[in-house]
Backbone as XML, in Angstrom:
<?xml version="1.0"?>
<chain id="A" units="angstrom">
  <residue number="1" name="UNK">
    <atom name="N" x="-44.011" y="12.112" z="-20.096"/>
    <atom name="CA" x="-45.130" y="11.386" z="-20.549"/>
    <atom name="C" x="-46.190" y="11.324" z="-19.593"/>
  </residue>
  <residue number="2" name="UNK">
    <atom name="N" x="-47.489" y="11.485" z="-20.045"/>
    <atom name="CA" x="-48.707" y="11.517" z="-19.256"/>
    <atom name="C" x="-49.347" y="10.151" z="-18.966"/>
  </residue>
  <residue number="3" name="UNK">
    <atom name="N" x="-49.741" y="9.974" z="-17.735"/>
    <atom name="CA" x="-50.488" y="8.775" z="-17.395"/>
    <atom name="C" x="-51.621" y="9.214" z="-16.551"/>
  </residue>
  <residue number="4" name="UNK">
    <atom name="N" x="-52.693" y="8.490" z="-16.784"/>
    <atom name="CA" x="-53.967" y="8.834" z="-16.008"/>
    <atom name="C" x="-53.879" y="7.985" z="-14.625"/>
  </residue>
  <residue number="5" name="UNK">
    <atom name="N" x="-54.074" y="8.691" z="-13.605"/>
    <atom name="CA" x="-54.000" y="7.902" z="-12.225"/>
    <atom name="C" x="-55.370" y="8.096" z="-11.629"/>
  </residue>
  <residue number="6" name="UNK">
    <atom name="N" x="-55.688" y="6.980" z="-11.048"/>
    <atom name="CA" x="-56.913" y="6.916" z="-10.183"/>
    <atom name="C" x="-56.622" y="6.326" z="-8.878"/>
  </residue>
  <residue number="7" name="UNK">
    <atom name="N" x="-56.822" y="6.979" z="-7.874"/>
    <atom name="CA" x="-56.649" y="6.689" z="-6.612"/>
    <atom name="C" x="-57.926" y="6.323" z="-5.728"/>
  </residue>
  <residue number="8" name="UNK">
    <atom name="N" x="-58.022" y="5.297" z="-4.975"/>
    <atom name="CA" x="-59.197" y="4.744" z="-4.450"/>
    <atom name="C" x="-59.089" y="4.776" z="-2.974"/>
  </residue>
  <residue number="9" name="UNK">
    <atom name="N" x="-60.448" y="4.778" z="-2.305"/>
    <atom name="CA" x="-60.660" y="4.684" z="-0.895"/>
    <atom name="C" x="-59.822" y="5.887" z="-0.177"/>
  </residue>
  <residue number="10" name="UNK">
    <atom name="N" x="-59.014" y="5.490" z="0.891"/>
    <atom name="CA" x="-58.214" y="6.453" z="1.598"/>
    <atom name="C" x="-57.242" y="7.165" z="0.870"/>
  </residue>
  <residue number="11" name="UNK">
    <atom name="N" x="-56.742" y="6.773" z="-0.401"/>
    <atom name="CA" x="-55.623" y="7.460" z="-1.193"/>
    <atom name="C" x="-56.213" y="8.596" z="-1.891"/>
  </residue>
  <residue number="12" name="UNK">
    <atom name="N" x="-57.592" y="8.576" z="-2.163"/>
    <atom name="CA" x="-58.251" y="9.686" z="-2.909"/>
    <atom name="C" x="-57.779" y="11.100" z="-2.395"/>
  </residue>
  <residue number="13" name="UNK">
    <atom name="N" x="-57.407" y="11.320" z="-1.279"/>
    <atom name="CA" x="-57.165" y="12.645" z="-0.729"/>
    <atom name="C" x="-55.754" y="13.122" z="-1.174"/>
  </residue>
  <residue number="14" name="UNK">
    <atom name="N" x="-54.862" y="12.227" z="-1.787"/>
    <atom name="CA" x="-53.699" y="12.535" z="-2.304"/>
    <atom name="C" x="-53.715" y="13.551" z="-3.309"/>
  </residue>
  <residue number="15" name="UNK">
    <atom name="N" x="-54.765" y="13.350" z="-4.208"/>
    <atom name="CA" x="-54.874" y="14.246" z="-5.326"/>
    <atom name="C" x="-55.944" y="15.396" z="-5.002"/>
  </residue>
  <residue number="16" name="UNK">
    <atom name="N" x="-55.985" y="16.443" z="-5.609"/>
    <atom name="CA" x="-56.754" y="17.553" z="-5.123"/>
    <atom name="C" x="-58.234" y="17.176" z="-5.087"/>
  </residue>
  <residue number="17" name="UNK">
    <atom name="N" x="-59.018" y="17.625" z="-3.930"/>
    <atom name="CA" x="-60.392" y="17.232" z="-3.821"/>
    <atom name="C" x="-61.450" y="17.397" z="-4.923"/>
  </residue>
  <residue number="18" name="UNK">
    <atom name="N" x="-61.135" y="18.454" z="-5.744"/>
    <atom name="CA" x="-61.934" y="18.546" z="-6.882"/>
    <atom name="C" x="-61.764" y="17.503" z="-7.910"/>
  </residue>
  <residue number="19" name="UNK">
    <atom name="N" x="-60.558" y="16.857" z="-7.956"/>
    <atom name="CA" x="-60.243" y="15.686" z="-8.967"/>
    <atom name="C" x="-60.773" y="14.435" z="-8.701"/>
  </residue>
  <residue number="20" name="UNK">
    <atom name="N" x="-61.407" y="14.300" z="-7.366"/>
    <atom name="CA" x="-62.091" y="13.045" z="-6.850"/>
    <atom name="C" x="-61.254" y="11.829" z="-7.152"/>
  </residue>
  <residue number="21" name="UNK">
    <atom name="N" x="-59.882" y="11.909" z="-6.882"/>
    <atom name="CA" x="-59.005" y="10.778" z="-6.940"/>
    <atom name="C" x="-58.624" y="10.507" z="-8.329"/>
  </residue>
  <residue number="22" name="UNK">
    <atom name="N" x="-58.910" y="11.356" z="-9.272"/>
    <atom name="CA" x="-58.452" y="11.104" z="-10.587"/>
    <atom name="C" x="-57.638" y="12.182" z="-11.118"/>
  </residue>
  <residue number="23" name="UNK">
    <atom name="N" x="-56.322" y="11.846" z="-11.782"/>
    <atom name="CA" x="-55.712" y="13.054" z="-12.316"/>
    <atom name="C" x="-54.697" y="12.487" z="-13.348"/>
  </residue>
  <residue number="24" name="UNK">
    <atom name="N" x="-54.216" y="13.557" z="-14.116"/>
    <atom name="CA" x="-53.288" y="13.236" z="-15.138"/>
    <atom name="C" x="-52.001" y="13.626" z="-14.596"/>
  </residue>
  <residue number="25" name="UNK">
    <atom name="N" x="-50.987" y="12.682" z="-14.544"/>
    <atom name="CA" x="-49.696" y="12.941" z="-14.006"/>
    <atom name="C" x="-48.596" y="12.955" z="-15.151"/>
  </residue>
  <residue number="26" name="UNK">
    <atom name="N" x="-47.695" y="13.955" z="-15.188"/>
    <atom name="CA" x="-46.568" y="14.059" z="-16.010"/>
    <atom name="C" x="-45.436" y="13.521" z="-15.519"/>
  </residue>
  <residue number="27" name="UNK">
    <atom name="N" x="-44.976" y="12.206" z="-15.935"/>
    <atom name="CA" x="-43.815" y="11.648" z="-15.298"/>
    <atom name="C" x="-42.749" y="11.292" z="-16.293"/>
  </residue>
  <residue number="28" name="UNK">
    <atom name="N" x="-41.625" y="11.057" z="-15.953"/>
    <atom name="CA" x="-40.470" y="10.872" z="-16.821"/>
    <atom name="C" x="-40.616" y="9.495" z="-17.556"/>
  </residue>
  <residue number="29" name="UNK">
    <atom name="N" x="-40.248" y="9.575" z="-18.877"/>
    <atom name="CA" x="-40.255" y="8.481" z="-19.738"/>
    <atom name="C" x="-39.533" y="7.366" z="-19.107"/>
  </residue>
  <residue number="30" name="UNK">
    <atom name="N" x="-39.905" y="6.100" z="-19.134"/>
    <atom name="CA" x="-39.192" y="4.907" z="-18.418"/>
    <atom name="C" x="-39.425" y="4.840" z="-16.948"/>
  </residue>
  <residue number="31" name="UNK">
    <atom name="N" x="-40.467" y="5.454" z="-16.400"/>
    <atom name="CA" x="-40.734" y="5.395" z="-14.991"/>
    <atom name="C" x="-41.556" y="4.094" z="-14.799"/>
  </residue>
  <residue number="32" name="UNK">
    <atom name="N" x="-41.371" y="3.580" z="-13.470"/>
    <atom name="CA" x="-42.073" y="2.442" z="-13.149"/>
    <atom name="C" x="-43.241" y="2.931" z="-12.192"/>
  </residue>
  <residue number="33" name="UNK">
    <atom name="N" x="-44.194" y="2.003" z="-11.905"/>
    <atom name="CA" x="-45.221" y="2.430" z="-10.963"/>
    <atom name="C" x="-44.523" y="2.808" z="-9.520"/>
  </residue>
  <residue number="34" name="UNK">
    <atom name="N" x="-43.453" y="2.147" z="-9.176"/>
    <atom name="CA" x="-42.734" y="2.512" z="-8.013"/>
    <atom name="C" x="-42.437" y="4.062" z="-7.976"/>
  </residue>
  <residue number="35" name="UNK">
    <atom name="N" x="-41.948" y="4.416" z="-9.164"/>
    <atom name="CA" x="-41.590" y="5.968" z="-9.315"/>
    <atom name="C" x="-42.745" y="6.862" z="-9.242"/>
  </residue>
  <residue number="36" name="UNK">
    <atom name="N" x="-43.916" y="6.219" z="-9.648"/>
    <atom name="CA" x="-45.111" y="7.015" z="-9.600"/>
    <atom name="C" x="-45.569" y="7.262" z="-8.181"/>
  </residue>
  <residue number="37" name="UNK">
    <atom name="N" x="-45.497" y="5.921" z="-7.430"/>
    <atom name="CA" x="-45.846" y="5.989" z="-6.013"/>
    <atom name="C" x="-45.146" y="6.998" z="-5.141"/>
  </residue>
  <residue number="38" name="UNK">
    <atom name="N" x="-43.689" y="7.099" z="-5.537"/>
    <atom name="CA" x="-42.885" y="8.050" z="-4.780"/>
    <atom name="C" x="-43.212" y="9.407" z="-5.278"/>
  </residue>
  <residue number="39" name="UNK">
    <atom name="N" x="-43.548" y="9.707" z="-6.565"/>
    <atom name="CA" x="-43.841" y="11.037" z="-6.969"/>
    <atom name="C" x="-45.087" y="11.508" z="-6.316"/>
  </residue>
  <residue number="40" name="UNK">
    <atom name="N" x="-46.086" y="10.620" z="-6.153"/>
    <atom name="CA" x="-47.417" y="10.967" z="-5.426"/>
    <atom name="C" x="-47.282" y="11.082" z="-3.985"/>
  </residue>
  <residue number="41" name="UNK">
    <atom name="N" x="-45.952" y="10.712" z="-3.434"/>
    <atom name="CA" x="-45.855" y="10.652" z="-2.030"/>
    <atom name="C" x="-46.790" y="9.696" z="-1.286"/>
  </residue>
  <residue number="42" name="UNK">
    <atom name="N" x="-47.211" y="8.528" z="-1.783"/>
    <atom name="CA" x="-48.117" y="7.728" z="-1.191"/>
    <atom name="C" x="-47.277" y="6.772" z="-0.275"/>
  </residue>
  <residue number="43" name="UNK">
    <atom name="N" x="-47.831" y="6.773" z="1.044"/>
    <atom name="CA" x="-47.057" y="6.082" z="2.135"/>
    <atom name="C" x="-46.633" y="4.847" z="1.956"/>
  </residue>
  <residue number="44" name="UNK">
    <atom name="N" x="-45.442" y="4.382" z="2.164"/>
    <atom name="CA" x="-44.863" y="3.088" z="1.931"/>
    <atom name="C" x="-45.245" y="2.100" z="2.967"/>
  </residue>
  <residue number="45" name="UNK">
    <atom name="N" x="-46.045" y="2.448" z="4.058"/>
    <atom name="CA" x="-46.247" y="1.471" z="5.083"/>
    <atom name="C" x="-47.460" y="0.598" z="4.802"/>
  </residue>
  <residue number="46" name="UNK">
    <atom name="N" x="-48.089" y="0.792" z="3.624"/>
    <atom name="CA" x="-49.340" y="0.024" z="3.378"/>
    <atom name="C" x="-49.242" y="-0.658" z="2.127"/>
  </residue>
  <residue number="47" name="UNK">
    <atom name="N" x="-49.704" y="-2.038" z="2.040"/>
    <atom name="CA" x="-49.559" y="-2.688" z="0.813"/>
    <atom name="C" x="-50.461" y="-2.121" z="-0.168"/>
  </residue>
  <residue number="48" name="UNK">
    <atom name="N" x="-50.219" y="-2.103" z="-1.467"/>
    <atom name="CA" x="-51.112" y="-1.617" z="-2.409"/>
    <atom name="C" x="-51.456" y="-2.660" z="-3.511"/>
  </residue>
  <residue number="49" name="UNK">
    <atom name="N" x="-52.614" y="-2.366" z="-4.170"/>
    <atom name="CA" x="-53.098" y="-3.192" z="-5.380"/>
    <atom name="C" x="-52.801" y="-2.230" z="-6.418"/>
  </residue>
  <residue number="50" name="UNK">
    <atom name="N" x="-52.123" y="-2.734" z="-7.349"/>
    <atom name="CA" x="-51.840" y="-1.849" z="-8.884"/>
    <atom name="C" x="-52.620" y="-2.433" z="-9.951"/>
  </residue>
  <residue number="51" name="UNK">
    <atom name="N" x="-53.229" y="-1.650" z="-10.749"/>
    <atom name="CA" x="-53.921" y="-2.047" z="-11.823"/>
    <atom name="C" x="-53.225" y="-1.012" z="-12.977"/>
  </residue>
  <residue number="52" name="UNK">
    <atom name="N" x="-52.906" y="-1.527" z="-14.013"/>
    <atom name="CA" x="-52.597" y="-0.771" z="-15.339"/>
    <atom name="C" x="-53.389" y="-1.283" z="-16.395"/>
  </residue>
  <residue number="53" name="UNK">
    <atom name="N" x="-54.261" y="-0.347" z="-16.977"/>
    <atom name="CA" x="-55.043" y="-0.684" z="-18.172"/>
    <atom name="C" x="-55.932" y="-1.889" z="-17.833"/>
  </residue>
  <residue number="54" name="UNK">
    <atom name="N" x="-56.425" y="-1.908" z="-16.569"/>
    <atom name="CA" x="-57.440" y="-3.098" z="-16.111"/>
    <atom name="C" x="-56.738" y="-4.334" z="-15.738"/>
  </residue>
  <residue number="55" name="UNK">
    <atom name="N" x="-55.361" y="-4.346" z="-15.724"/>
    <atom name="CA" x="-54.662" y="-5.635" z="-15.333"/>
    <atom name="C" x="-53.859" y="-5.436" z="-14.154"/>
  </residue>
  <residue number="56" name="UNK">
    <atom name="N" x="-53.931" y="-6.435" z="-13.287"/>
    <atom name="CA" x="-52.954" y="-6.423" z="-11.950"/>
    <atom name="C" x="-51.760" y="-6.166" z="-12.415"/>
  </residue>
  <residue number="57" name="UNK">
    <atom name="N" x="-50.846" y="-5.563" z="-11.820"/>
    <atom name="CA" x="-49.393" y="-5.421" z="-12.137"/>
    <atom name="C" x="-48.609" y="-5.208" z="-10.775"/>
  </residue>
  <residue number="58" name="UNK">
    <atom name="N" x="-47.328" y="-5.145" z="-10.878"/>
    <atom name="CA" x="-46.578" y="-4.954" z="-9.670"/>
    <atom name="C" x="-45.913" y="-3.504" z="-9.557"/>
  </residue>
  <residue number="59" name="UNK">
    <atom name="N" x="-45.270" y="-3.122" z="-8.735"/>
    <atom name="CA" x="-44.721" y="-1.807" z="-8.490"/>
    <atom name="C" x="-43.518" y="-1.666" z="-9.464"/>
  </residue>
  <residue number="60" name="UNK">
    <atom name="N" x="-43.041" y="-2.770" z="-9.819"/>
    <atom name="CA" x="-41.760" y="-2.586" z="-10.692"/>
    <atom name="C" x="-42.099" y="-2.479" z="-12.221"/>
  </residue>
  <residue number="61" name="UNK">
    <atom name="N" x="-43.486" y="-2.592" z="-12.559"/>
    <atom name="CA" x="-44.060" y="-2.426" z="-13.991"/>
    <atom name="C" x="-43.737" y="-1.108" z="-14.464"/>
  </residue>
  <residue number="62" name="UNK">
    <atom name="N" x="-43.249" y="-1.031" z="-15.765"/>
    <atom name="CA" x="-42.926" y="0.158" z="-16.414"/>
    <atom name="C" x="-44.126" y="0.781" z="-16.899"/>
  </residue>
  <residue number="63" name="UNK">
    <atom name="N" x="-44.150" y="1.986" z="-17.052"/>
    <atom name="CA" x="-45.353" y="2.748" z="-17.468"/>
    <atom name="C" x="-45.072" y="3.364" z="-18.825"/>
  </residue>
  <residue number="64" name="UNK">
    <atom name="N" x="-46.176" y="3.500" z="-19.665"/>
    <atom name="CA" x="-46.166" y="3.918" z="-21.016"/>
    <atom name="C" x="-47.030" y="5.086" z="-21.206"/>
  </residue>
  <residue number="65" name="UNK">
    <atom name="N" x="-46.832" y="5.919" z="-22.097"/>
    <atom name="CA" x="-47.575" y="7.130" z="-22.432"/>
    <atom name="C" x="-49.088" y="6.560" z="-22.611"/>
  </residue>
  <residue number="66" name="UNK">
    <atom name="N" x="-50.103" y="7.264" z="-21.830"/>
    <atom name="CA" x="-51.462" y="7.064" z="-21.831"/>
    <atom name="C" x="-51.972" y="5.884" z="-21.041"/>
  </residue>
  <residue number="67" name="UNK">
    <atom name="N" x="-51.089" y="5.134" z="-20.290"/>
    <atom name="CA" x="-51.392" y="4.076" z="-19.318"/>
    <atom name="C" x="-52.444" y="4.878" z="-18.478"/>
  </residue>
  <residue number="68" name="UNK">
    <atom name="N" x="-53.381" y="3.868" z="-17.887"/>
    <atom name="CA" x="-54.413" y="4.288" z="-16.880"/>
    <atom name="C" x="-53.960" y="3.309" z="-15.697"/>
  </residue>
  <residue number="69" name="UNK">
    <atom name="N" x="-53.588" y="4.090" z="-14.662"/>
    <atom name="CA" x="-53.161" y="3.392" z="-13.375"/>
    <atom name="C" x="-54.056" y="3.489" z="-12.276"/>
  </residue>
  <residue number="70" name="UNK">
    <atom name="N" x="-54.386" y="2.398" z="-11.673"/>
    <atom name="CA" x="-55.364" y="2.481" z="-10.555"/>
    <atom name="C" x="-54.644" y="1.978" z="-9.410"/>
  </residue>
  <residue number="71" name="UNK">
    <atom name="N" x="-54.697" y="2.632" z="-8.240"/>
    <atom name="CA" x="-53.958" y="2.368" z="-7.135"/>
    <atom name="C" x="-54.957" y="2.171" z="-5.912"/>
  </residue>
  <residue number="72" name="UNK">
    <atom name="N" x="-55.049" y="0.944" z="-5.135"/>
    <atom name="CA" x="-55.957" y="0.616" z="-4.168"/>
    <atom name="C" x="-55.238" y="0.219" z="-2.919"/>
  </residue>
  <residue number="73" name="UNK">
    <atom name="N" x="-55.592" y="0.829" z="-1.874"/>
    <atom name="CA" x="-55.086" y="0.324" z="-0.352"/>
    <atom name="C" x="-55.868" y="-0.932" z="-0.123"/>
  </residue>
  <residue number="74" name="UNK">
    <atom name="N" x="-55.454" y="-1.854" z="0.765"/>
    <atom name="CA" x="-56.243" y="-2.938" z="1.005"/>
    <atom name="C" x="-57.598" y="-2.666" z="1.674"/>
  </residue>
  <residue number="75" name="UNK">
    <atom name="N" x="-58.600" y="-3.316" z="1.220"/>
    <atom name="CA" x="-59.877" y="-2.964" z="1.689"/>
    <atom name="C" x="-60.492" y="-4.167" z="2.533"/>
  </residue>
  <residue number="76" name="UNK">
    <atom name="N" x="-60.975" y="-3.831" z="3.903"/>
    <atom name="CA" x="-61.495" y="-4.863" z="4.551"/>
    <atom name="C" x="-63.015" y="-4.841" z="4.682"/>
  </residue>
  <residue number="77" name="UNK">
    <atom name="N" x="-63.584" y="-5.820" z="5.107"/>
    <atom name="CA" x="-65.012" y="-5.791" z="5.233"/>
    <atom name="C" x="-65.657" y="-7.157" z="5.586"/>
  </residue>
  <residue number="78" name="UNK">
    <atom name="N" x="-66.851" y="-7.185" z="5.795"/>
    <atom name="CA" x="-67.381" y="-8.377" z="6.312"/>
    <atom name="C" x="-68.690" y="-8.720" z="5.608"/>
  </residue>
</chain>
């Protein structure tokens, strides 16, 4: 199944530079966000903010065909 993945901030470099942090990923039916994170080789040592179709979700959330997944690292600022 295909899902749209958008990576933000320092995670953008995981996808090809010409994709600007956006890509379509073909992942097995029944996969979770955690499976997607593993597939993309996102480092496990940072906390992540996960959005699926505009709603905050957890890494255990199951993905469906056509989902839009946004993954954000923590962002600091002042």
